[in-house]
Biopython code that builds the backbone (N, CA, C, O; Angstrom):
import numpy as np
from Bio.PDB.StructureBuilder import StructureBuilder

atoms = [
    (1, "MET", "N", (-176.090, -119.509, -119.337)),
    (1, "MET", "CA", (-175.383, -118.671, -120.281)),
    (1, "MET", "C", (-173.965, -119.207, -120.492)),
    (1, "MET", "O", (-173.248, -119.456, -119.523)),
    (2, "ALA", "N", (-173.569, -119.381, -121.719)),
    (2, "ALA", "CA", (-172.238, -119.884, -122.028)),
    (2, "ALA", "C", (-171.180, -118.957, -121.438)),
    (2, "ALA", "O", (-171.273, -117.734, -121.545)),
    (3, "THR", "N", (-170.183, -119.561, -120.819)),
    (3, "THR", "CA", (-169.093, -118.770, -120.261)),
    (3, "THR", "C", (-167.759, -119.349, -120.701)),
    (3, "THR", "O", (-167.569, -120.565, -120.745)),
    (4, "LYS", "N", (-166.841, -118.451, -121.026)),
    (4, "LYS", "CA", (-165.509, -118.850, -121.480)),
    (4, "LYS", "C", (-164.482, -118.269, -120.529)),
    (4, "LYS", "O", (-164.319, -117.053, -120.429)),
    (5, "ASP", "N", (-163.790, -119.166, -119.831)),
    (5, "ASP", "CA", (-162.692, -118.776, -118.954)),
    (5, "ASP", "C", (-161.431, -118.827, -119.812)),
    (5, "ASP", "O", (-161.143, -119.867, -120.404)),
    (6, "PRO", "N", (-160.669, -117.735, -119.896)),
    (6, "PRO", "CA", (-159.479, -117.733, -120.762)),
    (6, "PRO", "C", (-158.431, -118.779, -120.370)),
    (6, "PRO", "O", (-157.536, -119.085, -121.159)),
    (7, "ARG", "N", (-158.537, -119.319, -119.174)),
    (7, "ARG", "CA", (-157.597, -120.357, -118.733)),
    (7, "ARG", "C", (-158.033, -121.745, -119.171)),
    (7, "ARG", "O", (-157.286, -122.707, -118.995)),
    (8, "GLU", "N", (-159.234, -121.869, -119.741)),
    (8, "GLU", "CA", (-159.757, -123.168, -120.163)),
    (8, "GLU", "C", (-159.904, -123.218, -121.683)),
    (8, "GLU", "O", (-160.297, -122.226, -122.297)),
    (9, "PRO", "N", (-159.591, -124.364, -122.297)),
    (9, "PRO", "CA", (-159.691, -124.473, -123.757)),
    (9, "PRO", "C", (-161.098, -124.842, -124.234)),
    (9, "PRO", "O", (-161.264, -125.357, -125.340)),
    (10, "PHE", "N", (-162.099, -124.582, -123.411)),
    (10, "PHE", "CA", (-163.474, -124.927, -123.765)),
    (10, "PHE", "C", (-164.406, -123.886, -123.172)),
    (10, "PHE", "O", (-164.008, -123.076, -122.334)),
    (11, "THR", "N", (-165.653, -123.920, -123.620)),
    (11, "THR", "CA", (-166.692, -123.027, -123.120)),
    (11, "THR", "C", (-167.670, -123.848, -122.291)),
    (11, "THR", "O", (-168.051, -124.952, -122.678)),
    (12, "ARG", "N", (-168.067, -123.308, -121.163)),
    (12, "ARG", "CA", (-169.046, -123.983, -120.302)),
    (12, "ARG", "C", (-170.448, -123.554, -120.741)),
    (12, "ARG", "O", (-170.728, -122.364, -120.887)),
    (13, "ILE", "N", (-171.334, -124.554, -120.950)),
    (13, "ILE", "CA", (-172.707, -124.243, -121.336)),
    (13, "ILE", "C", (-173.683, -125.062, -120.488)),
    (13, "ILE", "O", (-173.331, -126.099, -119.927)),
    (14, "SER", "N", (-174.892, -124.574, -120.415)),
    (14, "SER", "CA", (-175.944, -125.269, -119.671)),
    (14, "SER", "C", (-176.528, -126.393, -120.523)),
    (14, "SER", "O", (-176.287, -126.458, -121.729)),
    (15, "VAL", "N", (-177.294, -127.271, -119.891)),
    (15, "VAL", "CA", (-177.944, -128.339, -120.660)),
    (15, "VAL", "C", (-178.944, -127.743, -121.653)),
    (15, "VAL", "O", (-179.124, -128.287, -122.743)),
    (16, "SER", "N", (-179.586, -126.654, -121.300)),
    (16, "SER", "CA", (-180.537, -126.007, -122.225)),
    (16, "SER", "C", (-179.815, -125.488, -123.460)),
    (16, "SER", "O", (-180.300, -125.647, -124.580)),
    (17, "GLU", "N", (-178.653, -124.866, -123.255)),
    (17, "GLU", "CA", (-177.871, -124.372, -124.389)),
    (17, "GLU", "C", (-177.359, -125.541, -125.235)),
    (17, "GLU", "O", (-177.322, -125.458, -126.463)),
    (18, "ALA", "N", (-176.966, -126.622, -124.573)),
    (18, "ALA", "CA", (-176.501, -127.812, -125.294)),
    (18, "ALA", "C", (-177.620, -128.380, -126.152)),
    (18, "ALA", "O", (-177.412, -128.685, -127.326)),
    (19, "LYS", "N", (-178.799, -128.522, -125.575)),
    (19, "LYS", "CA", (-179.932, -129.071, -126.326)),
    (19, "LYS", "C", (-180.269, -128.191, -127.522)),
    (19, "LYS", "O", (-180.588, -128.697, -128.598)),
    (20, "GLU", "N", (-180.200, -126.883, -127.339)),
    (20, "GLU", "CA", (-180.486, -125.953, -128.440)),
    (20, "GLU", "C", (-179.482, -126.146, -129.578)),
    (20, "GLU", "O", (-179.870, -126.182, -130.746)),
    (21, "LYS", "N", (-178.205, -126.268, -129.248)),
    (21, "LYS", "CA", (-177.178, -126.492, -130.276)),
    (21, "LYS", "C", (-177.423, -127.817, -131.005)),
    (21, "LYS", "O", (-177.298, -127.890, -132.228)),
    (22, "LEU", "N", (-177.772, -128.858, -130.250)),
    (22, "LEU", "CA", (-178.052, -130.164, -130.847)),
    (22, "LEU", "C", (-179.285, -130.094, -131.742)),
    (22, "LEU", "O", (-179.279, -130.620, -132.855)),
    (23, "ASP", "N", (-180.334, -129.450, -131.259)),
    (23, "ASP", "CA", (-181.576, -129.341, -132.036)),
    (23, "ASP", "C", (-181.370, -128.570, -133.338)),
    (23, "ASP", "O", (-182.030, -128.852, -134.338)),
    (24, "LYS", "N", (-180.462, -127.604, -133.327)),
    (24, "LYS", "CA", (-180.171, -126.802, -134.519)),
    (24, "LYS", "C", (-179.195, -127.509, -135.458)),
    (24, "LYS", "O", (-178.932, -127.027, -136.560)),
    (25, "GLY", "N", (-178.656, -128.655, -135.022)),
    (25, "GLY", "CA", (-177.695, -129.381, -135.843)),
    (25, "GLY", "C", (-176.319, -128.759, -135.844)),
    (25, "GLY", "O", (-175.516, -129.026, -136.738)),
    (26, "GLU", "N", (-176.034, -127.922, -134.841)),
    (26, "GLU", "CA", (-174.750, -127.222, -134.775)),
    (26, "GLU", "C", (-173.678, -128.011, -134.028)),
    (26, "GLU", "O", (-172.500, -127.656, -134.066)),
    (27, "ALA", "N", (-174.085, -129.074, -133.355)),
    (27, "ALA", "CA", (-173.145, -129.766, -132.469)),
    (27, "ALA", "C", (-173.450, -131.254, -132.363)),
    (27, "ALA", "O", (-174.521, -131.728, -132.740)),
    (28, "VAL", "N", (-172.460, -131.969, -131.834)),
    (28, "VAL", "CA", (-172.616, -133.367, -131.440)),
    (28, "VAL", "C", (-172.212, -133.459, -129.978)),
    (28, "VAL", "O", (-171.482, -132.604, -129.477)),
    (29, "MET", "N", (-172.688, -134.502, -129.289)),
    (29, "MET", "CA", (-172.370, -134.634, -127.878)),
    (29, "MET", "C", (-171.690, -135.967, -127.601)),
    (29, "MET", "O", (-172.131, -137.020, -128.062)),
    (30, "VAL", "N", (-170.602, -135.892, -126.833)),
    (30, "VAL", "CA", (-169.816, -137.059, -126.459)),
    (30, "VAL", "C", (-169.967, -137.279, -124.955)),
    (30, "VAL", "O", (-169.662, -136.394, -124.156)),
    (31, "ASP", "N", (-170.439, -138.465, -124.582)),
    (31, "ASP", "CA", (-170.592, -138.848, -123.175)),
    (31, "ASP", "C", (-169.286, -139.506, -122.748)),
    (31, "ASP", "O", (-168.867, -140.500, -123.341)),
    (32, "VAL", "N", (-168.640, -138.955, -121.720)),
    (32, "VAL", "CA", (-167.323, -139.449, -121.329)),
    (32, "VAL", "C", (-167.347, -140.285, -120.049)),
    (32, "VAL", "O", (-166.306, -140.523, -119.438)),
    (33, "ARG", "N", (-168.534, -140.727, -119.651)),
    (33, "ARG", "CA", (-168.641, -141.579, -118.473)),
    (33, "ARG", "C", (-168.220, -143.017, -118.817)),
    (33, "ARG", "O", (-167.871, -143.317, -119.958)),
    (34, "GLU", "N", (-168.258, -143.870, -117.834)),
    (34, "GLU", "CA", (-167.930, -145.281, -118.037)),
    (34, "GLU", "C", (-169.156, -146.008, -118.610)),
    (34, "GLU", "O", (-170.286, -145.570, -118.395)),
    (35, "PRO", "N", (-168.938, -147.118, -119.339)),
    (35, "PRO", "CA", (-170.051, -147.843, -119.954)),
    (35, "PRO", "C", (-171.174, -148.226, -118.975)),
    (35, "PRO", "O", (-172.349, -148.168, -119.335)),
    (36, "ASN", "N", (-170.824, -148.611, -117.757)),
    (36, "ASN", "CA", (-171.863, -149.001, -116.799)),
    (36, "ASN", "C", (-172.745, -147.812, -116.409)),
    (36, "ASN", "O", (-173.925, -147.998, -116.114)),
    (37, "GLU", "N", (-172.196, -146.601, -116.404)),
    (37, "GLU", "CA", (-172.994, -145.404, -116.127)),
    (37, "GLU", "C", (-173.874, -145.068, -117.334)),
    (37, "GLU", "O", (-175.041, -144.703, -117.194)),
    (38, "TYR", "N", (-173.281, -145.202, -118.513)),
    (38, "TYR", "CA", (-173.966, -144.890, -119.769)),
    (38, "TYR", "C", (-175.227, -145.735, -119.945)),
    (38, "TYR", "O", (-176.271, -145.221, -120.348)),
    (39, "VAL", "N", (-175.130, -147.034, -119.644)),
    (39, "VAL", "CA", (-176.281, -147.909, -119.853)),
    (39, "VAL", "C", (-177.440, -147.580, -118.906)),
    (39, "VAL", "O", (-178.597, -147.859, -119.221)),
    (40, "GLU", "N", (-177.137, -146.994, -117.760)),
    (40, "GLU", "CA", (-178.199, -146.611, -116.819)),
    (40, "GLU", "C", (-179.076, -145.507, -117.411)),
    (40, "GLU", "O", (-180.302, -145.620, -117.419)),
    (41, "VAL", "N", (-178.447, -144.445, -117.905)),
    (41, "VAL", "CA", (-179.171, -143.347, -118.545)),
    (41, "VAL", "C", (-178.177, -142.485, -119.308)),
    (41, "VAL", "O", (-177.070, -142.229, -118.835)),
    (42, "HIS", "N", (-178.583, -142.037, -120.495)),
    (42, "HIS", "CA", (-177.754, -141.130, -121.283)),
    (42, "HIS", "C", (-178.645, -140.289, -122.188)),
    (42, "HIS", "O", (-179.761, -140.678, -122.532)),
    (43, "ALA", "N", (-178.128, -139.144, -122.557)),
    (43, "ALA", "CA", (-178.851, -138.251, -123.460)),
    (43, "ALA", "C", (-178.990, -138.924, -124.827)),
    (43, "ALA", "O", (-178.100, -139.657, -125.257)),
    (44, "THR", "N", (-180.086, -138.675, -125.491)),
    (44, "THR", "CA", (-180.323, -139.222, -126.823)),
    (44, "THR", "C", (-179.265, -138.712, -127.798)),
    (44, "THR", "O", (-178.941, -137.525, -127.814)),
    (45, "GLY", "N", (-178.732, -139.624, -128.611)),
    (45, "GLY", "CA", (-177.825, -139.244, -129.688)),
    (45, "GLY", "C", (-176.375, -139.042, -129.314)),
    (45, "GLY", "O", (-175.576, -138.655, -130.167)),
    (46, "VAL", "N", (-176.005, -139.292, -128.065)),
    (46, "VAL", "CA", (-174.608, -139.111, -127.677)),
    (46, "VAL", "C", (-173.754, -140.282, -128.146)),
    (46, "VAL", "O", (-174.267, -141.363, -128.433)),
    (47, "ARG", "N", (-172.466, -140.057, -128.219)),
    (47, "ARG", "CA", (-171.494, -141.119, -128.521)),
    (47, "ARG", "C", (-170.705, -141.366, -127.256)),
    (47, "ARG", "O", (-170.190, -140.420, -126.659)),
    (48, "LEU", "N", (-170.597, -142.605, -126.833)),
    (48, "LEU", "CA", (-169.853, -142.952, -125.630)),
    (48, "LEU", "C", (-168.365, -143.086, -125.948)),
    (48, "LEU", "O", (-167.960, -143.932, -126.745)),
    (49, "ILE", "N", (-167.561, -142.238, -125.313)),
    (49, "ILE", "CA", (-166.104, -142.315, -125.393)),
    (49, "ILE", "C", (-165.594, -141.976, -124.000)),
    (49, "ILE", "O", (-165.438, -140.798, -123.678)),
    (50, "PRO", "N", (-165.330, -142.986, -123.160)),
    (50, "PRO", "CA", (-164.899, -142.731, -121.786)),
    (50, "PRO", "C", (-163.708, -141.772, -121.706)),
    (50, "PRO", "O", (-162.819, -141.786, -122.557)),
    (51, "VAL", "N", (-163.715, -140.950, -120.674)),
    (51, "VAL", "CA", (-162.716, -139.885, -120.527)),
    (51, "VAL", "C", (-161.289, -140.401, -120.664)),
    (51, "VAL", "O", (-160.447, -139.729, -121.260)),
    (52, "ASN", "N", (-161.003, -141.583, -120.122)),
    (52, "ASN", "CA", (-159.630, -142.088, -120.170)),
    (52, "ASN", "C", (-159.218, -142.562, -121.558)),
    (52, "ASN", "O", (-158.067, -142.954, -121.750)),
    (53, "THR", "N", (-160.131, -142.536, -122.536)),
    (53, "THR", "CA", (-159.796, -142.943, -123.901)),
    (53, "THR", "C", (-159.839, -141.779, -124.889)),
    (53, "THR", "O", (-159.522, -141.960, -126.065)),
    (54, "VAL", "N", (-160.223, -140.601, -124.434)),
    (54, "VAL", "CA", (-160.420, -139.449, -125.333)),
    (54, "VAL", "C", (-159.181, -139.156, -126.177)),
    (54, "VAL", "O", (-159.292, -138.963, -127.388)),
    (55, "MET", "N", (-158.012, -139.121, -125.555)),
    (55, "MET", "CA", (-156.795, -138.766, -126.306)),
    (55, "MET", "C", (-156.499, -139.756, -127.425)),
    (55, "MET", "O", (-155.920, -139.375, -128.443)),
    (56, "GLY", "N", (-156.882, -141.012, -127.259)),
    (56, "GLY", "CA", (-156.658, -142.012, -128.294)),
    (56, "GLY", "C", (-157.788, -142.114, -129.304)),
    (56, "GLY", "O", (-157.686, -142.863, -130.276)),
    (57, "GLU", "N", (-158.867, -141.365, -129.083)),
    (57, "GLU", "CA", (-160.044, -141.452, -129.958)),
    (57, "GLU", "C", (-160.326, -140.150, -130.704)),
    (57, "GLU", "O", (-161.462, -139.890, -131.101)),
    (58, "VAL", "N", (-159.299, -139.341, -130.892)),
    (58, "VAL", "CA", (-159.482, -138.050, -131.559)),
    (58, "VAL", "C", (-160.079, -138.223, -132.954)),
    (58, "VAL", "O", (-160.974, -137.471, -133.338)),
    (59, "LYS", "N", (-159.596, -139.203, -133.713)),
    (59, "LYS", "CA", (-160.138, -139.415, -135.062)),
    (59, "LYS", "C", (-161.625, -139.753, -134.990)),
    (59, "LYS", "O", (-162.420, -139.217, -135.762)),
    (60, "GLN", "N", (-162.003, -140.632, -134.075)),
    (60, "GLN", "CA", (-163.413, -140.997, -133.933)),
    (60, "GLN", "C", (-164.260, -139.770, -133.565)),
    (60, "GLN", "O", (-165.352, -139.577, -134.101)),
    (61, "ILE", "N", (-163.748, -138.956, -132.654)),
    (61, "ILE", "CA", (-164.481, -137.745, -132.250)),
    (61, "ILE", "C", (-164.607, -136.789, -133.433)),
    (61, "ILE", "O", (-165.682, -136.243, -133.685)),
    (62, "ARG", "N", (-163.502, -136.589, -134.161)),
    (62, "ARG", "CA", (-163.536, -135.697, -135.338)),
    (62, "ARG", "C", (-164.536, -136.210, -136.383)),
    (62, "ARG", "O", (-165.322, -135.437, -136.931)),
    (63, "ASP", "N", (-164.499, -137.516, -136.651)),
    (63, "ASP", "CA", (-165.417, -138.096, -137.640)),
    (63, "ASP", "C", (-166.864, -137.918, -137.194)),
    (63, "ASP", "O", (-167.725, -137.564, -137.999)),
    (64, "PHE", "N", (-167.129, -138.159, -135.928)),
    (64, "PHE", "CA", (-168.470, -138.006, -135.362)),
    (64, "PHE", "C", (-168.921, -136.546, -135.453)),
    (64, "PHE", "O", (-170.076, -136.266, -135.773)),
    (65, "ALA", "N", (-168.009, -135.628, -135.171)),
    (65, "ALA", "CA", (-168.343, -134.199, -135.165)),
    (65, "ALA", "C", (-168.578, -133.660, -136.572)),
    (65, "ALA", "O", (-169.446, -132.810, -136.773)),
    (66, "GLY", "N", (-167.826, -134.138, -137.527)),
    (66, "GLY", "CA", (-167.991, -133.649, -138.892)),
    (66, "GLY", "C", (-167.869, -132.137, -138.997)),
    (66, "GLY", "O", (-168.568, -131.514, -139.796)),
    (67, "GLY", "N", (-166.988, -131.542, -138.202)),
    (67, "GLY", "CA", (-166.781, -130.096, -138.236)),
    (67, "GLY", "C", (-167.699, -129.298, -137.329)),
    (67, "GLY", "O", (-167.561, -128.080, -137.213)),
    (68, "LYS", "N", (-168.636, -129.979, -136.686)),
    (68, "LYS", "CA", (-169.555, -129.294, -135.773)),
    (68, "LYS", "C", (-168.907, -129.089, -134.413)),
    (68, "LYS", "O", (-167.843, -129.641, -134.133)),
    (69, "ASP", "N", (-169.551, -128.296, -133.571)),
    (69, "ASP", "CA", (-169.104, -128.112, -132.197)),
    (69, "ASP", "C", (-169.157, -129.452, -131.464)),
    (69, "ASP", "O", (-170.018, -130.286, -131.744)),
    (70, "VAL", "N", (-168.232, -129.652, -130.527)),
    (70, "VAL", "CA", (-168.195, -130.881, -129.742)),
    (70, "VAL", "C", (-168.573, -130.548, -128.299)),
    (70, "VAL", "O", (-167.906, -129.758, -127.631)),
    (71, "LEU", "N", (-169.657, -131.171, -127.836)),
    (71, "LEU", "CA", (-170.123, -130.987, -126.469)),
    (71, "LEU", "C", (-169.744, -132.223, -125.673)),
    (71, "LEU", "O", (-170.111, -133.338, -126.043)),
    (72, "PHE", "N", (-169.011, -132.036, -124.580)),
    (72, "PHE", "CA", (-168.654, -133.149, -123.710)),
    (72, "PHE", "C", (-169.590, -133.143, -122.511)),
    (72, "PHE", "O", (-169.835, -132.101, -121.904)),
    (73, "ILE", "N", (-170.113, -134.331, -122.176)),
    (73, "ILE", "CA", (-171.021, -134.466, -121.037)),
    (73, "ILE", "C", (-170.602, -135.677, -120.206)),
    (73, "ILE", "O", (-170.156, -136.689, -120.747)),
    (74, "CYS", "N", (-170.749, -135.562, -118.898)),
    (74, "CYS", "CA", (-170.476, -136.688, -117.999)),
    (74, "CYS", "C", (-171.632, -136.753, -117.010)),
    (74, "CYS", "O", (-172.767, -136.446, -117.374)),
    (75, "LYS", "N", (-171.374, -137.140, -115.789)),
    (75, "LYS", "CA", (-172.446, -137.208, -114.795)),
    (75, "LYS", "C", (-172.825, -135.815, -114.302)),
    (75, "LYS", "O", (-174.004, -135.461, -114.259)),
    (76, "SER", "N", (-171.799, -135.018, -113.925)),
    (76, "SER", "CA", (-172.096, -133.708, -113.340)),
    (76, "SER", "C", (-171.314, -132.557, -113.942)),
    (76, "SER", "O", (-171.639, -131.399, -113.677)),
    (77, "GLY", "N", (-170.294, -132.831, -114.743)),
    (77, "GLY", "CA", (-169.552, -131.764, -115.400)),
    (77, "GLY", "C", (-168.058, -131.741, -115.144)),
    (77, "GLY", "O", (-167.344, -130.964, -115.777)),
    (78, "ALA", "N", (-167.561, -132.572, -114.229)),
    (78, "ALA", "CA", (-166.126, -132.568, -113.917)),
    (78, "ALA", "C", (-165.308, -133.364, -114.939)),
    (78, "ALA", "O", (-164.325, -132.858, -115.480)),
    (79, "ARG", "N", (-165.712, -134.599, -115.198)),
    (79, "ARG", "CA", (-164.965, -135.429, -116.160)),
    (79, "ARG", "C", (-165.064, -134.874, -117.570)),
    (79, "ARG", "O", (-164.124, -135.004, -118.354)),
    (80, "SER", "N", (-166.186, -134.259, -117.901)),
    (80, "SER", "CA", (-166.328, -133.703, -119.252)),
    (80, "SER", "C", (-165.394, -132.508, -119.446)),
    (80, "SER", "O", (-164.899, -132.288, -120.551)),
    (81, "ALA", "N", (-165.147, -131.733, -118.386)),
    (81, "ALA", "CA", (-164.172, -130.644, -118.471)),
    (81, "ALA", "C", (-162.786, -131.223, -118.719)),
    (81, "ALA", "O", (-162.024, -130.699, -119.532)),
    (82, "LEU", "N", (-162.464, -132.296, -118.022)),
    (82, "LEU", "CA", (-161.181, -132.973, -118.207)),
    (82, "LEU", "C", (-161.070, -133.528, -119.630)),
    (82, "LEU", "O", (-160.011, -133.440, -120.250)),
    (83, "ALA", "N", (-162.151, -134.093, -120.142)),
    (83, "ALA", "CA", (-162.160, -134.626, -121.508)),
    (83, "ALA", "C", (-161.876, -133.529, -122.522)),
    (83, "ALA", "O", (-161.146, -133.753, -123.488)),
    (84, "ALA", "N", (-162.444, -132.345, -122.315)),
    (84, "ALA", "CA", (-162.190, -131.216, -123.221)),
    (84, "ALA", "C", (-160.715, -130.813, -123.157)),
    (84, "ALA", "O", (-160.113, -130.475, -124.176)),
    (85, "GLU", "N", (-160.144, -130.851, -121.964)),
    (85, "GLU", "CA", (-158.708, -130.567, -121.802)),
    (85, "GLU", "C", (-157.891, -131.614, -122.570)),
    (85, "GLU", "O", (-156.953, -131.267, -123.288)),
    (86, "PHE", "N", (-158.248, -132.892, -122.415)),
    (86, "PHE", "CA", (-157.544, -133.972, -123.114)),
    (86, "PHE", "C", (-157.656, -133.809, -124.626)),
    (86, "PHE", "O", (-156.672, -133.974, -125.347)),
    (87, "ALA", "N", (-158.863, -133.483, -125.107)),
    (87, "ALA", "CA", (-159.077, -133.312, -126.546)),
    (87, "ALA", "C", (-158.200, -132.179, -127.090)),
    (87, "ALA", "O", (-157.631, -132.289, -128.176)),
    (88, "THR", "N", (-158.102, -131.116, -126.338)),
    (88, "THR", "CA", (-157.249, -129.997, -126.745)),
    (88, "THR", "C", (-155.791, -130.441, -126.799)),
    (88, "THR", "O", (-155.087, -130.149, -127.766)),
    (89, "ALA", "N", (-155.339, -131.140, -125.770)),
    (89, "ALA", "CA", (-153.958, -131.621, -125.717)),
    (89, "ALA", "C", (-153.657, -132.582, -126.865)),
    (89, "ALA", "O", (-152.515, -132.682, -127.314)),
    (90, "ALA", "N", (-154.680, -133.284, -127.337)),
    (90, "ALA", "CA", (-154.506, -134.245, -128.430)),
    (90, "ALA", "C", (-154.638, -133.592, -129.807)),
    (90, "ALA", "O", (-154.596, -134.285, -130.823)),
    (91, "GLY", "N", (-154.798, -132.261, -129.851)),
    (91, "GLY", "CA", (-154.805, -131.552, -131.127)),
    (91, "GLY", "C", (-156.156, -131.118, -131.647)),
    (91, "GLY", "O", (-156.264, -130.722, -132.807)),
    (92, "MET", "N", (-157.190, -131.181, -130.825)),
    (92, "MET", "CA", (-158.524, -130.780, -131.291)),
    (92, "MET", "C", (-158.834, -129.317, -130.995)),
    (92, "MET", "O", (-160.001, -128.926, -130.959)),
    (93, "ASP", "N", (-157.803, -128.509, -130.784)),
    (93, "ASP", "CA", (-158.025, -127.114, -130.437)),
    (93, "ASP", "C", (-158.562, -126.278, -131.601)),
    (93, "ASP", "O", (-158.866, -125.098, -131.430)),
    (94, "ASP", "N", (-158.679, -126.886, -132.779)),
    (94, "ASP", "CA", (-159.250, -126.182, -133.922)),
    (94, "ASP", "C", (-160.776, -126.277, -133.964)),
    (94, "ASP", "O", (-161.418, -125.584, -134.753)),
    (95, "LEU", "N", (-161.359, -127.131, -133.117)),
    (95, "LEU", "CA", (-162.821, -127.267, -133.058)),
    (95, "LEU", "C", (-163.353, -126.588, -131.804)),
    (95, "LEU", "O", (-162.693, -126.595, -130.766)),
    (96, "PRO", "N", (-164.547, -126.000, -131.894)),
    (96, "PRO", "CA", (-165.155, -125.435, -130.683)),
    (96, "PRO", "C", (-165.530, -126.570, -129.728)),
    (96, "PRO", "O", (-166.296, -127.467, -130.081)),
    (97, "LEU", "N", (-164.981, -126.516, -128.521)),
    (97, "LEU", "CA", (-165.229, -127.543, -127.510)),
    (97, "LEU", "C", (-166.034, -126.943, -126.364)),
    (97, "LEU", "O", (-165.802, -125.807, -125.950)),
    (98, "PHE", "N", (-166.988, -127.730, -125.858)),
    (98, "PHE", "CA", (-167.878, -127.262, -124.805)),
    (98, "PHE", "C", (-167.992, -128.289, -123.698)),
    (98, "PHE", "O", (-167.925, -129.493, -123.941)),
    (99, "ASN", "N", (-168.162, -127.806, -122.487)),
    (99, "ASN", "CA", (-168.426, -128.658, -121.332)),
    (99, "ASN", "C", (-169.862, -128.402, -120.896)),
    (99, "ASN", "O", (-170.237, -127.264, -120.611)),
    (100, "VAL", "N", (-170.661, -129.459, -120.845)),
    (100, "VAL", "CA", (-172.062, -129.327, -120.442)),
    (100, "VAL", "C", (-172.122, -129.338, -118.909)),
    (100, "VAL", "O", (-171.945, -130.375, -118.269)),
    (101, "GLU", "N", (-172.372, -128.175, -118.354)),
    (101, "GLU", "CA", (-172.415, -127.998, -116.906)),
    (101, "GLU", "C", (-173.603, -128.741, -116.305)),
    (101, "GLU", "O", (-174.715, -128.680, -116.830)),
    (102, "GLY", "N", (-173.361, -129.431, -115.219)),
    (102, "GLY", "CA", (-174.426, -130.197, -114.567)),
    (102, "GLY", "C", (-174.562, -131.598, -115.118)),
    (102, "GLY", "O", (-175.167, -132.462, -114.483)),
    (103, "GLY", "N", (-174.003, -131.831, -116.298)),
    (103, "GLY", "CA", (-173.944, -133.149, -116.898)),
    (103, "GLY", "C", (-175.274, -133.853, -117.105)),
    (103, "GLY", "O", (-176.326, -133.228, -117.236)),
    (104, "THR", "N", (-175.188, -135.178, -117.130)),
    (104, "THR", "CA", (-176.361, -136.008, -117.378)),
    (104, "THR", "C", (-177.403, -135.833, -116.276)),
    (104, "THR", "O", (-178.602, -135.920, -116.541)),
    (105, "LEU", "N", (-176.956, -135.588, -115.044)),
    (105, "LEU", "CA", (-177.911, -135.353, -113.951)),
    (105, "LEU", "C", (-178.813, -134.170, -114.284)),
    (105, "LEU", "O", (-180.030, -134.253, -114.121)),
    (106, "ALA", "N", (-178.225, -133.068, -114.750)),
    (106, "ALA", "CA", (-179.002, -131.878, -115.109)),
    (106, "ALA", "C", (-179.842, -132.125, -116.357)),
    (106, "ALA", "O", (-180.960, -131.621, -116.461)),
    (107, "TRP", "N", (-179.309, -132.899, -117.306)),
    (107, "TRP", "CA", (-180.036, -133.227, -118.540)),
    (107, "TRP", "C", (-181.345, -133.961, -118.186)),
    (107, "TRP", "O", (-182.422, -133.609, -118.667)),
    (108, "VAL", "N", (-181.218, -134.979, -117.341)),
    (108, "VAL", "CA", (-182.378, -135.763, -116.931)),
    (108, "VAL", "C", (-183.352, -134.894, -116.130)),
    (108, "VAL", "O", (-184.563, -134.949, -116.345)),
    (109, "GLU", "N", (-182.821, -134.100, -115.216)),
    (109, "GLU", "CA", (-183.655, -133.223, -114.370)),
    (109, "GLU", "C", (-184.437, -132.231, -115.218)),
    (109, "GLU", "O", (-185.554, -131.856, -114.864)),
    (110, "ALA", "N", (-183.852, -131.799, -116.344)),
    (110, "ALA", "CA", (-184.527, -130.861, -117.242)),
    (110, "ALA", "C", (-185.622, -131.545, -118.065)),
    (110, "ALA", "O", (-186.427, -130.877, -118.715)),
    (111, "GLY", "N", (-185.646, -132.885, -118.033)),
    (111, "GLY", "CA", (-186.667, -133.614, -118.778)),
    (111, "GLY", "C", (-186.320, -133.801, -120.252)),
    (111, "GLY", "O", (-187.199, -134.086, -121.065)),
    (112, "PHE", "N", (-185.048, -133.641, -120.600)),
    (112, "PHE", "CA", (-184.628, -133.795, -121.985)),
    (112, "PHE", "C", (-184.555, -135.275, -122.362)),
    (112, "PHE", "O", (-184.438, -136.124, -121.478)),
    (113, "PRO", "N", (-184.622, -135.602, -123.663)),
    (113, "PRO", "CA", (-184.699, -136.994, -124.113)),
    (113, "PRO", "C", (-183.482, -137.832, -123.718)),
    (113, "PRO", "O", (-182.341, -137.374, -123.772)),
    (114, "THR", "N", (-183.763, -139.066, -123.321)),
    (114, "THR", "CA", (-182.718, -140.017, -122.968)),
    (114, "THR", "C", (-182.911, -141.294, -123.770)),
    (114, "THR", "O", (-183.974, -141.529, -124.346)),
    (115, "GLY", "N", (-181.872, -142.113, -123.800)),
    (115, "GLY", "CA", (-181.910, -143.365, -124.553)),
    (115, "GLY", "C", (-181.273, -143.201, -125.903)),
    (115, "GLY", "O", (-180.711, -142.149, -126.205)),
    (116, "ASP", "N", (-181.354, -144.242, -126.732)),
    (116, "ASP", "CA", (-180.729, -144.196, -128.050)),
    (116, "ASP", "C", (-181.483, -143.283, -128.930)),
    (116, "ASP", "O", (-181.117, -143.103, -130.092)),
]
sb = StructureBuilder()
sb.init_structure("model")
sb.init_model(0)
sb.init_chain("A")
sb.init_seg("    ")
for serial, (resi, resn, name, xyz) in enumerate(atoms, 1):
    if name == "N":
        sb.init_residue(resn, " ", resi, " ")
    sb.init_atom(name, np.array(xyz, "f"), 0.0, 1.0, " ", f" {name:<3s}", serial, name[0])
structure = sb.get_structure()
């Protein structure tokens, strides 16, 4: 169940909720892990933007999102929360931002599609 902590500029959602948003065309997903992690396994359709580059890639994220919700995913959910914080600090607070709890590990465990 999506949860919003008033101290955080993003909403935490499960991989099931993330997949539902993606399937409905309501969102895009940004993988914020490092390239070597990404090549091992990643959710289908994600855009790789490592967490340490998020603040400099706001235009790319906005273009990719096209006004849709932005879901950040990493390995387990920690770096993606940080990425959402960075995106907010860089001026993306006008878009709905989400942190996918459990990250790619939970995505794979749920049996959701991986690869390009």
